Rosetta silent file (secondary structure, phi, psi, omega in degrees, C-alpha in Angstrom):
SEQUENCE: XXXXXXXXXXXXXXXXXXXXXXXXXXXXXXXXXXXXXXXXXXXXXXXXXXXXXXXXXXXXXXXXXXXXXXXXXXXXXXXXXXXXXXXXXXXXXXXXXXXXXXXXXXXXXXXXXXXXXXXXXXXXXXXXXXXXXXXXXXXXXXXXXXXXXXXXXXXXXXXXXXXXXXXXXXXXXXXXXXXXXXXXXXXXXXXXXXXXXXXXXXXXXXXXXXXXXXXXXXXXXXXXXXXXXXXXXXXXXXXXXXXXXXXXXXXXXXXXXXXXXXXXXXXXXXXXXXXXXXXXXXXXXXXXXXXXXXXXXXXXXXXXXXXXXXXXXXXXXX
SCORE:     score description
SCORE:     0.000 S_00000001
   1 L     0.000  137.646  173.681    7.475  -27.041  -12.365 S_00000001
   2 L   -85.257  111.393  174.626    9.290  -23.553  -12.917 S_00000001
   3 H   -57.413  -41.025  176.421    6.929  -20.912  -11.997 S_00000001
   4 H   -53.984  -28.575 -179.197    9.047  -18.494  -13.844 S_00000001
   5 H   -70.051  -20.453 -178.532    8.439  -20.315  -17.036 S_00000001
   6 H   -89.607   -4.040 -177.997    4.766  -19.539  -16.746 S_00000001
   7 H   -63.419  -38.396 -173.660    5.333  -15.806  -16.590 S_00000001
   8 H   -57.526  -61.339 -178.799    5.154  -15.302  -20.356 S_00000001
   9 H   -47.461  -46.994 -175.923    1.520  -16.767  -20.461 S_00000001
  10 H   -67.753  -38.623 -179.103    0.550  -14.494  -17.442 S_00000001
  11 H   -67.297  -40.004  176.049    2.114  -11.472  -19.064 S_00000001
  12 H   -65.812  -27.225  172.972    0.030  -12.048  -22.234 S_00000001
  13 H   -66.213  -45.503 -179.503   -3.053  -12.456  -20.156 S_00000001
  14 H   -77.452  -33.839  177.020   -2.550   -9.209  -18.395 S_00000001
  15 H   -67.108  -27.422 -179.874   -1.424   -7.161  -21.425 S_00000001
  16 L   -67.421  -11.254  178.190   -4.507   -8.141  -23.236 S_00000001
  17 L   -84.014    3.441 -178.827   -6.569   -6.215  -20.604 S_00000001
  18 L   -59.163  131.965 -170.701   -5.270   -2.874  -21.675 S_00000001
  19 E  -160.080  156.956  177.060   -8.149   -0.510  -21.694 S_00000001
  20 L   -65.368  140.672  173.882   -9.262    3.071  -21.101 S_00000001
  21 L   -66.198  117.352 -178.952   -9.621    3.958  -17.512 S_00000001
  22 L   -51.223  131.831 -179.899  -13.399    4.209  -16.784 S_00000001
  23 L    54.919   29.046 -178.920  -14.640    7.757  -16.542 S_00000001
  24 L   -66.573  155.611  176.343  -11.034    8.981  -16.874 S_00000001
  25 L   -55.637  159.664  172.281  -10.288   12.804  -17.607 S_00000001
  26 L   -57.726  133.661  174.565  -10.173   13.615  -21.267 S_00000001
  27 L    87.375    6.329 -172.732   -6.903   12.582  -22.995 S_00000001
  28 L   -81.619  135.232 -172.517   -5.983   10.057  -20.318 S_00000001
  29 L   -71.683  150.124  171.217   -3.992    7.186  -21.768 S_00000001
  30 L   -51.763  141.377  173.896   -5.210    3.463  -22.002 S_00000001
  31 E  -141.646  174.215  174.422   -4.000    1.497  -19.120 S_00000001
  32 E  -115.525  153.750 -173.889   -4.351   -1.836  -17.556 S_00000001
  33 E   -89.257  122.218 -175.491   -5.719   -2.973  -14.244 S_00000001
  34 E  -115.562  138.431  176.517   -2.779   -4.487  -12.262 S_00000001
  35 E  -115.160  127.162  167.825   -2.961   -6.142   -8.785 S_00000001
  36 E   -82.791  132.020 -176.877   -0.227   -5.519   -6.418 S_00000001
  37 E  -116.548  149.636 -174.785    0.104   -7.948   -3.629 S_00000001
  38 E  -116.229  135.959 -179.597    1.086   -7.428    0.015 S_00000001
  39 E  -132.565  162.959 -170.316    2.350  -10.075    2.368 S_00000001
  40 E   120.661 -144.656  173.092    3.062  -10.074    6.180 S_00000001
  41 L   146.627  -12.585  175.452    1.061   -8.984    9.041 S_00000001
  42 L  -115.980 -113.455 -174.821    3.273   -8.000   11.941 S_00000001
  43 L   -90.086  -19.665 -175.612    6.178   -5.513   11.912 S_00000001
  44 E  -118.256  133.746  173.278    7.607   -6.340    8.407 S_00000001
  45 E  -125.299  155.741  174.927    5.565   -6.195    5.134 S_00000001
  46 E  -127.544  139.025  172.094    6.427   -6.925    1.476 S_00000001
  47 E  -121.780  140.610 -178.499    4.821   -5.689   -1.676 S_00000001
  48 E  -120.074  148.714 -176.831    4.956   -7.448   -5.006 S_00000001
  49 L   -62.157  -38.623 -175.452    4.201   -6.232   -8.589 S_00000001
  50 L  -142.910  165.525  173.164    2.030   -9.212   -9.197 S_00000001
  51 H   -71.895  -23.072  174.039    0.750  -12.309   -7.565 S_00000001
  52 H   -65.313  -48.411 -178.205    2.920  -14.353  -10.081 S_00000001
  53 H   -55.911  -44.643 -174.177    6.057  -12.335   -8.778 S_00000001
  54 H   -61.493  -50.489  178.723    5.046  -13.308   -5.151 S_00000001
  55 H   -62.514  -35.433  179.086    4.827  -17.036   -6.166 S_00000001
  56 H   -66.176  -40.348 -176.284    8.057  -16.903   -7.940 S_00000001
  57 H   -64.967  -37.921 -171.239    9.748  -15.359   -4.728 S_00000001
  58 H   -74.183  -36.977  178.841    8.304  -18.017   -2.581 S_00000001
  59 H   -68.184  -42.404 -174.549    9.481  -20.922   -4.882 S_00000001
  60 H   -65.904  -21.145  175.076   12.865  -19.469   -5.235 S_00000001
  61 L   -62.896  -21.115 -172.216   13.367  -19.236   -1.466 S_00000001
  62 L  -104.687    4.933 -174.787   13.245  -23.043   -1.357 S_00000001
  63 L   -92.236  137.009  171.086   15.783  -23.599   -4.200 S_00000001
  64 L   -92.071  176.241 -177.710   19.350  -24.786   -3.590 S_00000001
  65 L   -68.920  -30.045 -178.906   22.254  -24.084   -5.751 S_00000001
  66 L   -89.505    0.913 -178.662   22.114  -27.527   -7.296 S_00000001
  67 L   -72.074  141.869 -171.567   18.448  -27.507   -8.109 S_00000001
  68 L   -62.686  -27.738 -174.103   17.649  -27.724  -11.962 S_00000001
  69 L   -91.108    1.719 -172.742   15.497  -24.509  -11.714 S_00000001
  70 H   -69.643  -38.820  179.870   18.278  -22.507  -10.057 S_00000001
  71 H   -67.004  -44.702  174.664   19.763  -20.918  -13.167 S_00000001
  72 H   -61.349  -39.724  170.184   16.343  -19.835  -14.360 S_00000001
  73 H   -54.229  -46.488 -171.872   15.565  -18.392  -10.883 S_00000001
  74 H   -66.571  -46.441 -173.212   18.844  -16.427  -10.876 S_00000001
  75 H   -61.494  -41.223  179.524   18.149  -15.036  -14.471 S_00000001
  76 H   -63.257  -56.102 -176.992   14.690  -13.925  -13.300 S_00000001
  77 H   -58.946  -30.188  173.244   15.894  -12.199  -10.134 S_00000001
  78 H   -63.474  -24.805  178.431   18.562  -10.425  -12.133 S_00000001
  79 L   -96.297   13.761 -179.758   15.775   -9.010  -14.190 S_00000001
  80 L    64.156   26.722  172.561   13.952   -7.917  -10.950 S_00000001
  81 E  -106.813  153.674 -178.521   11.423  -10.585  -11.188 S_00000001
  82 L    63.140   25.424  176.201   10.358  -12.809   -8.273 S_00000001
  83 L  -125.881  153.976  173.936   11.691  -10.109   -5.864 S_00000001
  84 L   -60.431  138.495  171.647    9.696   -7.774   -3.501 S_00000001
  85 L   -72.809  -33.961 -175.464    8.924   -4.393   -5.062 S_00000001
  86 E  -154.370  142.778  169.139    9.052   -2.741   -1.667 S_00000001
  87 E  -129.697  148.898  175.255    9.678   -3.796    2.009 S_00000001
  88 E  -135.457  151.525  177.163    8.745   -1.974    5.097 S_00000001
  89 E  -136.045  128.077 -172.215    9.651   -2.342    8.648 S_00000001
  90 E   -72.864  138.039  173.950    7.716   -0.760   11.471 S_00000001
  91 L   -96.022  141.033 -175.547    9.415    1.566   13.788 S_00000001
  92 L  -103.356   26.616  175.301    8.642    1.611   17.574 S_00000001
  93 L   -76.678  143.249  168.220    9.911    5.236   18.094 S_00000001
  94 L  -129.426  168.521  179.905    7.788    7.475   20.005 S_00000001
  95 L   146.156  177.014 -172.451    7.874   11.167   20.757 S_00000001
  96 L   -86.863  157.241  173.709    6.507   14.626   19.835 S_00000001
  97 L    69.731 -151.975 -174.838    6.621   16.061   16.266 S_00000001
  98 L   -77.643  127.711  178.459    7.688   13.815   13.340 S_00000001
  99 E  -123.900  144.838 -179.025    8.546   10.497   14.280 S_00000001
 100 E   -61.674  128.927 -174.388    9.679    7.392   12.112 S_00000001
 101 E  -115.785  -39.523  179.826    6.672    5.383   11.434 S_00000001
 102 E  -142.891  138.324  157.181    8.206    3.109    8.653 S_00000001
 103 E   -92.740  133.476 -171.829   11.502    2.157    7.084 S_00000001
 104 E  -118.673  139.957 -176.498   11.412    1.428    3.566 S_00000001
 105 E  -137.934  158.130  175.477   13.631   -0.815    1.540 S_00000001
 106 E  -121.158  144.068  172.183   13.928   -2.317   -2.022 S_00000001
 107 E   -79.971  112.215 -177.800   15.300   -5.832   -3.058 S_00000001
 108 L   -93.918  133.027  174.872   18.299   -5.222   -5.214 S_00000001
 109 L   -67.036  150.992 -174.635   19.451   -7.971   -7.707 S_00000001
 110 L  -129.016   79.460  177.086   22.929   -9.356   -7.110 S_00000001
 111 L   -62.084  -26.418 -174.814   24.184  -10.703  -10.444 S_00000001
 112 L   -74.364  -15.613  178.458   27.738  -10.668   -9.142 S_00000001
 113 L   -97.573   80.066 -174.219   26.775  -13.406   -6.491 S_00000001
 114 L   -61.669  -26.380 -170.403   26.404  -16.210   -8.905 S_00000001
 115 L   -95.251   11.984 -178.881   26.213  -19.010   -6.387 S_00000001
 116 L  -157.883  157.200  175.396   23.063  -17.761   -4.468 S_00000001
 117 L   -96.777 -159.567 -171.973   19.641  -16.222   -4.954 S_00000001
 118 L   -59.175  136.982  175.715   18.008  -13.315   -3.092 S_00000001
 119 L  -138.942  165.297 -178.566   18.951  -12.857    0.676 S_00000001
 120 H   -64.975  -18.019  176.136   18.100  -10.196    3.025 S_00000001
 121 H   -71.833  -15.143  173.140   21.502   -8.622    2.678 S_00000001
 122 H   -74.400   -7.414 -174.457   20.230   -7.619   -0.862 S_00000001
 123 E   -77.013  132.784  175.985   17.694   -5.228    0.843 S_00000001
 124 E  -117.246  120.978  178.434   18.698   -1.594    0.313 S_00000001
 125 E   -62.756  124.188  176.034   17.332    1.214    2.540 S_00000001
 126 E  -124.085    4.220 -174.404   15.609    3.765    0.312 S_00000001
 127 E   163.917 -179.182 -177.917   13.446    5.944    2.482 S_00000001
 128 E  -154.720  165.665  174.564   11.259    6.271    5.481 S_00000001
 129 E  -119.657  126.796  175.653    7.833    7.497    6.544 S_00000001
 130 E  -101.235  132.124  176.793    7.510   10.229    9.189 S_00000001
 131 E  -116.438  143.181  177.019    4.313   10.518   11.034 S_00000001
 132 E  -142.383  134.789 -176.419    2.871   13.468   13.187 S_00000001
 133 E   -99.488  136.641  175.152   -0.569   13.614   14.731 S_00000001
 134 L  -118.763 -177.390 -173.874   -2.524   16.903   14.736 S_00000001
 135 L   -61.057  -47.128 -174.823   -6.001   17.524   16.257 S_00000001
 136 L  -114.044   -0.323  174.293   -7.980   16.754   13.150 S_00000001
 137 E  -155.680  167.901  176.807   -5.545   14.818   10.822 S_00000001
 138 E  -122.038  129.274 -176.698   -2.443   12.686   10.826 S_00000001
 139 E  -101.223  128.779  168.825    0.397   13.725    8.484 S_00000001
 140 E  -114.087  128.957  176.569    2.634   11.079    6.870 S_00000001
 141 E  -109.863  112.057 -179.807    5.690   12.294    5.067 S_00000001
 142 E   -90.507  104.054 -178.478    6.800    9.605    2.534 S_00000001
 143 E  -108.356  108.982 -175.272   10.472   10.323    1.838 S_00000001
 144 E  -148.416  131.446  172.186   11.739    7.741   -0.710 S_00000001
 145 L    54.616   45.514  171.293   14.497    7.851   -3.428 S_00000001
 146 L    76.767    6.853 -173.320   15.126   11.574   -2.966 S_00000001
 147 E  -121.423  137.191  176.964   11.304   12.401   -3.404 S_00000001
 148 E  -110.518  120.685  168.999    8.933   13.603   -0.575 S_00000001
 149 E  -120.476  126.806 -177.045    5.286   12.979   -0.868 S_00000001
 150 E   -87.829  125.924  169.350    2.796   14.391    1.924 S_00000001
 151 E  -113.485  122.396 -177.574    0.014   12.071    2.764 S_00000001
 152 E  -113.573  125.279  177.771   -2.863   13.421    4.985 S_00000001
 153 E  -106.698  121.134  174.780   -5.357   11.092    6.837 S_00000001
 154 E   -66.178  147.211 -173.271   -8.446   12.818    8.282 S_00000001
 155 L   -92.812  -11.058 -171.457   -8.922   11.723   11.827 S_00000001
 156 L  -123.708  -27.165  175.184  -12.758   11.962   11.751 S_00000001
 157 L  -117.326  154.895 -171.274  -13.620   11.139    8.139 S_00000001
 158 L   -87.176   51.168  179.536  -12.351    8.085    6.290 S_00000001
 159 E  -119.456  145.973  173.028  -10.345    9.902    3.565 S_00000001
 160 E  -128.633  121.427 -173.939   -6.629    9.920    2.948 S_00000001
 161 E  -111.972  149.225  176.439   -5.294   12.488    0.414 S_00000001
 162 E  -158.253  165.682  179.153   -1.980   12.724   -1.428 S_00000001
 163 E  -130.812  127.963  174.969   -0.516   14.396   -4.510 S_00000001
 164 E  -115.754  116.368 -177.672    1.752   12.708   -7.019 S_00000001
 165 L    52.241 -119.560 -172.126    3.159   15.309   -9.428 S_00000001
 166 L  -102.345    1.156 -173.989    0.084   17.270  -10.723 S_00000001
 167 E  -108.804  140.219  175.443   -2.371   14.519   -9.795 S_00000001
 168 E  -107.709  126.001 -172.122   -4.346   14.257   -6.684 S_00000001
 169 E  -114.689  156.453  174.069   -5.529   10.942   -5.328 S_00000001
 170 E  -142.048  125.903  167.964   -7.894   10.021   -2.461 S_00000001
 171 E   -93.911  143.574  176.515   -8.360    6.742   -0.573 S_00000001
 172 E  -132.190  118.474 -174.849  -11.758    6.368    1.042 S_00000001
 173 E   -73.789  133.096  177.097  -12.270    3.684    3.524 S_00000001
 174 L   -87.053  168.348  179.478  -15.529    1.716    3.275 S_00000001
 175 L   -74.849  120.389 -177.358  -17.615    0.648    6.241 S_00000001
 176 L   -77.268  154.074  174.510  -16.280   -2.537    7.595 S_00000001
 177 L   -52.526  136.947  179.402  -18.636   -5.501    8.713 S_00000001
 178 L   -61.303  -34.952 -173.795  -19.601   -5.066   12.364 S_00000001
 179 L   -85.252  -18.211 -170.593  -18.627   -8.871   12.925 S_00000001
 180 L  -142.269   71.757 -176.728  -15.430   -8.664   10.970 S_00000001
 181 L   -65.337  -22.632 -174.115  -13.929   -5.242   11.513 S_00000001
 182 L   -71.562  -21.500 -170.853  -10.567   -6.343   10.312 S_00000001
 183 L   -90.914   92.728 -179.348  -11.797   -6.912    6.719 S_00000001
 184 L   -88.180  175.603  178.326  -11.170   -3.505    5.296 S_00000001
 185 E  -160.134  127.192  176.238  -11.681   -1.912    1.936 S_00000001
 186 E  -124.393  131.540  172.774  -10.399    1.289    0.491 S_00000001
 187 E   -98.108  142.174  174.393  -11.461    2.774   -2.907 S_00000001
 188 E  -109.490  123.405 -179.404   -8.979    4.902   -4.664 S_00000001
 189 E  -113.938  150.725  164.814   -9.929    7.944   -6.705 S_00000001
 190 E   -93.293  117.752 -179.498   -8.386   10.541   -8.999 S_00000001
 191 L   -72.125  147.413  172.586   -9.747   13.774   -7.957 S_00000001
 192 L   -74.029  159.012 -179.495  -11.217   16.332  -10.167 S_00000001
 193 L   -60.220  -31.546 -177.384   -9.530   19.693  -10.436 S_00000001
 194 L   -85.039   -8.177  179.838  -12.438   21.473   -8.819 S_00000001
 195 L   -81.293  144.460  171.851  -12.557   19.130   -5.856 S_00000001
 196 L   -74.376  137.662 -173.622  -11.022   20.149   -2.610 S_00000001
 197 L  -126.492  150.242  170.702   -8.148   18.055   -1.200 S_00000001
 198 L   -61.863  -24.991 -178.281   -6.338   18.030    2.254 S_00000001
 199 L  -101.296   15.896  169.234   -3.093   18.553    0.491 S_00000001
 200 L   -74.262  138.918  167.375   -4.061   21.748   -1.336 S_00000001
 201 L    49.412   42.311 -172.010   -2.101   24.839   -0.656 S_00000001
 202 L   -71.848  158.665 -178.263   -0.288   23.471    2.363 S_00000001
 203 L   -77.729 -179.196 -179.736    1.966   25.945    4.301 S_00000001
 204 L   -63.734  -29.033 -177.957    5.656   25.994    4.506 S_00000001
 205 L  -100.027   30.788  170.821    5.707   23.626    7.430 S_00000001
 206 L    53.766   42.175  175.081    3.603   21.138    5.402 S_00000001
 207 L  -103.735  149.950 -173.817    0.454   21.681    7.389 S_00000001
 208 L   -65.417  135.745 -174.617   -3.011   21.522    6.138 S_00000001
 209 L   -66.340  123.412  177.548   -4.182   25.149    5.226 S_00000001
 210 L   -48.618  133.800  177.379   -6.276   26.842    7.755 S_00000001
 211 L    86.503    7.086  169.952   -9.968   27.130    6.569 S_00000001
 212 L   -62.877  112.043 -175.889   -9.763   23.980    4.518 S_00000001
 213 L   -47.239  -24.739  174.457  -13.300   23.021    4.153 S_00000001
 214 L   -72.114  -23.321  170.205  -12.590   19.368    4.729 S_00000001
 215 L   -84.574  -32.461  176.719  -11.565   20.050    8.207 S_00000001
 216 L    74.006 -171.707 -176.883  -14.371   22.392    9.105 S_00000001
 217 L   -79.593  175.843  176.075  -14.386   24.416   12.265 S_00000001
 218 H   -55.329  -45.138 -179.290  -12.902   23.493   15.721 S_00000001
 219 H   -74.720  -21.715  170.680  -16.092   22.360   17.146 S_00000001
 220 H   -67.901  -33.503 -178.654  -16.888   20.231   14.129 S_00000001
 221 H   -78.187  -39.435 -172.638  -13.581   18.383   14.579 S_00000001
 222 H   -78.075  -34.424  177.860  -14.020   17.885   18.255 S_00000001
 223 L  -125.555   73.790 -174.354  -17.649   16.724   18.027 S_00000001
 224 L   -67.102  154.729  170.476  -17.883   15.153   14.537 S_00000001
 225 L   -81.804  148.553  164.385  -21.199   14.004   12.908 S_00000001
 226 L   -37.465  136.064  173.103  -21.557   10.468   11.916 S_00000001
 227 L   -93.487  107.681  175.820  -20.248    9.780    8.289 S_00000001
 228 L   -94.828  168.690 -174.581  -23.086    8.297    6.517 S_00000001
 229 H   -63.222  -38.930 -175.336  -23.263    6.612    3.037 S_00000001
 230 H   -66.614  -34.614  173.961  -25.140    9.726    1.709 S_00000001
 231 H   -68.638  -21.211 -176.907  -22.144   11.892    2.797 S_00000001
 232 H   -59.206  -36.662 -172.934  -19.617    9.507    1.130 S_00000001
 233 L   -65.501  -18.372 -172.942  -20.724   10.799   -2.357 S_00000001
 234 L   -80.781  -17.467  175.843  -19.506   14.308   -1.533 S_00000001
 235 L  -103.151  -14.837  173.206  -15.935   12.945   -1.340 S_00000001
 236 L   -70.653  178.464  173.493  -15.756   10.591   -4.053 S_00000001
 237 L  -143.273  154.394 -176.921  -14.850   11.261   -7.692 S_00000001
 238 L   -72.437  -13.152  176.758  -16.164    9.769  -10.954 S_00000001
 239 E   -84.634   70.030  174.071  -12.461    8.733  -11.676 S_00000001
 240 E   -67.364  123.346 -170.723  -12.154    5.446   -9.675 S_00000001
 241 E  -103.471  -24.709 -178.846   -8.445    4.480   -9.955 S_00000001
 242 E   169.135 -173.511 -176.642   -8.428    1.281   -7.931 S_00000001
 243 E  -143.089  137.052  170.048   -9.196   -0.702   -4.699 S_00000001
 244 E  -118.534  127.318 -168.363   -7.262   -1.768   -1.763 S_00000001
 245 E  -149.168  157.939  170.928   -8.662   -4.571    0.308 S_00000001
 246 E   -57.745  129.324  177.438   -8.192   -7.236    2.944 S_00000001
 247 L  -159.137   75.246 -177.906   -7.305  -10.445    1.145 S_00000001
 248 L   -86.502  136.002  179.032   -5.574  -13.024    3.539 S_00000001
 249 L   -87.192  165.275 -178.705   -4.630  -16.404    2.138 S_00000001
 250 L   -96.135    9.804  176.044   -5.184  -19.563    4.233 S_00000001
 251 L   -57.905  150.582  177.769   -1.666  -20.666    3.982 S_00000001
 252 L  -121.517  161.462  175.983    0.061  -21.818    7.001 S_00000001
 253 L    57.131   45.399  170.703    3.707  -22.022    8.075 S_00000001
 254 L  -140.756  139.710  170.890    4.993  -19.261    5.730 S_00000001
 255 L   -75.789  -14.758 -176.858    6.543  -15.873    6.274 S_00000001
 256 L  -114.524   80.236 -178.029    5.302  -14.680    2.953 S_00000001
 257 L  -107.392  124.742 -165.825    1.652  -14.896    3.578 S_00000001
 258 E   -67.783  134.284  177.653   -0.656  -12.737    1.364 S_00000001
 259 E  -122.525  -21.436  173.246   -2.550  -10.278    3.622 S_00000001
 260 E  -167.933  171.930 -175.257   -4.059   -7.723    1.248 S_00000001
 261 E  -142.483  143.038  173.189   -4.070   -6.484   -2.458 S_00000001
 262 E  -119.328  110.072  173.755   -4.151   -3.252   -4.373 S_00000001
 263 E   -99.097  118.216 -173.642   -5.722   -3.332   -7.729 S_00000001
 264 E  -148.908  164.317  176.028   -5.225   -0.180   -9.691 S_00000001
 265 E   -77.235  136.475 -178.480   -4.750    1.140  -13.199 S_00000001
 266 E  -142.712  157.260 -178.997   -1.114    1.306  -14.458 S_00000001
 267 L   -64.630  143.565  175.837    0.584    2.035  -17.744 S_00000001
 268 L   -55.817  128.310  176.431    0.887   -0.980  -20.106 S_00000001
 269 L  -128.232  153.782  170.699    4.175   -2.835  -19.724 S_00000001
 270 L   -60.614  -47.025 -174.555    5.653   -5.810  -21.525 S_00000001
 271 L  -128.497   96.345 -176.611    6.434   -7.565  -18.336 S_00000001
 272 L   -67.393  -23.356 -175.498    4.304   -6.581  -15.249 S_00000001
 273 L   -70.065  -14.895 -175.090    6.277   -9.204  -13.136 S_00000001
 274 E   -96.510  130.438  179.296    9.392   -7.199  -13.306 S_00000001
 275 H   -57.317  -26.892 -172.139   10.012   -4.445  -10.731 S_00000001
 276 H   -73.484  -17.874  179.778   11.890   -2.393  -13.373 S_00000001
 277 H   -88.408  -16.615  179.511    8.645   -1.747  -15.299 S_00000001
 278 L   -68.909  123.194 -175.334    6.676   -0.193  -12.436 S_00000001
 279 L   -78.537  159.951 -174.898    6.091    3.473  -13.085 S_00000001
 280 H   -48.043  -57.630  177.412    6.753    6.287  -10.563 S_00000001
 281 H   -46.834  -45.782  177.726    3.123    6.823   -9.871 S_00000001
 282 H   -70.000  -38.139 -177.915    2.268    3.295   -9.050 S_00000001
 283 H   -57.814  -47.435  176.781    5.403    2.971   -6.998 S_00000001
 284 H   -62.480  -40.444 -179.965    4.392    5.848   -4.800 S_00000001
 285 H   -66.274  -36.943  174.518    0.713    4.541   -4.419 S_00000001
 286 H   -63.497  -38.601 -179.975    2.120    1.262   -3.359 S_00000001
 287 H   -59.394  -48.937 -178.651    4.371    2.904   -0.794 S_00000001
 288 H   -66.990  -29.196  179.091    1.261    4.726    0.521 S_00000001
 289 H   -68.486  -40.909  173.408   -0.691    1.564    0.662 S_00000001
 290 H   -56.932  -31.106  176.444    1.987    0.059    2.937 S_00000001
 291 H   -73.006  -42.964  177.304    1.179    2.929    5.381 S_00000001
 292 H   -66.302  -35.395  171.906   -2.538    2.025    5.227 S_00000001
 293 H   -56.650  -50.268 -176.280   -1.748   -1.700    5.754 S_00000001
 294 H   -66.273  -34.550  174.736    0.385   -0.729    8.880 S_00000001
 295 H   -65.969  -32.355  178.537   -2.368    1.370   10.315 S_00000001
 296 H   -69.080  -33.031  178.683   -4.857   -1.385    9.756 S_00000001
 297 H   -66.259  -41.664  178.057   -2.485   -3.794   11.688 S_00000001
 298 H   -63.796  -44.794 -175.788   -2.423   -1.249   14.544 S_00000001
 299 H   -64.654  -39.568  174.356   -6.141   -0.969   14.566 S_00000001
 300 H   -64.626  -39.805  177.287   -6.456   -4.783   14.709 S_00000001
 301 H   -64.552  -43.556  179.728   -3.930   -5.033   17.514 S_00000001
 302 H   -68.784  -35.035  170.534   -5.839   -2.400   19.521 S_00000001
 303 H   -57.809  -41.525 -172.040   -9.172   -4.247   18.987 S_00000001
 304 H   -68.795  -40.145  177.734   -7.594   -7.496   20.146 S_00000001
 305 H   -65.815  -33.516  179.064   -6.181   -5.754   23.298 S_00000001
 306 H   -69.455  -41.661  174.829   -9.509   -4.255   24.113 S_00000001
 307 H   -65.783  -34.509  179.236  -11.252   -7.629   23.834 S_00000001
 308 H   -67.223  -43.906  178.119   -8.543   -9.340   25.908 S_00000001
 309 H   -55.901  -44.506 -174.064   -9.042   -6.570   28.537 S_00000001
 310 H   -66.671  -42.664  176.814  -12.766   -7.012   28.515 S_00000001
 311 H   -61.655  -44.085 -175.815  -12.490  -10.839   28.925 S_00000001
 312 H   -69.927  -25.259 -176.530  -10.163  -10.537   31.824 S_00000001
 313 H   -89.770   -4.055  175.834  -12.294   -8.066   33.630 S_00000001
 314 L   -73.559  124.839  177.232  -15.419  -10.306   33.644 S_00000001
 315 L   -64.795  137.663  178.291  -15.716  -11.805   37.056 S_00000001
 316 L   -96.823  148.086  176.373  -15.746  -15.636   37.350 S_00000001
 317 L   -88.630  147.239 -172.574  -18.126  -17.480   39.569 S_00000001
 318 L  -116.050    0.000    0.000  -16.700  -19.452   42.391 S_00000001
């Protein structure tokens, strides 16, 4: 069965869900809820525009030149369908100041290579993420395709702020289950004009403005109060834009294993499976989510290391 041939029915289903964004600002255009899928889990991650696009990619990786579906697969990939939207590679550099956290790539169609499908040589470097840690926040400079977006992650509150053009967005991490801390959930909000953001009025060195009420005083940052559910409402917005969550598949023996998903409102398109139809705002939010996924991988690795150390330190009876 050619998965690519099923794309049209999937497109019709997705396109039929075009609707106003709940509680959106006045005049906001109708949009559709689209699920972007992330695969990987170690140093390399891939983001796909849809689950169908990911499944096409996995099928096409197994096709030889003489397969009856080869021509169809090549046609789809030339239209940027069945290809990763974004790829990231974790950097191991350490140091003071801004250090490279992620390298970013896009999968470029290769219509001139008629005898083959997508290969790693088609990945084109399009940017990187620089990270710098401060006392009360961590700054990520997303530099991609000639554009820079600053992302600020609070180190004591579970909020991550960024600005895309004139719109300010905020990810808020929900409380993870105590027994399964790796099962994360982030809610994405479009902030109100009157709400304070960590990216408001940053100085010339791209630092959070002194006196920003979200940071509080020095003693507040050094000795933070517990973040309760009651406090959470102070940082949310009525304009919920999407959700990023842990979503691991049970597949085995595959390098393209689903690990998480970002469901958010996007502009209506004829073919959501094509990377060419992904708008700028969605593209940047997907890139920002790759940062969050990489941070979650680090947190999981740190937890595993602590558990391993605790187990090895327990004395054994002789």
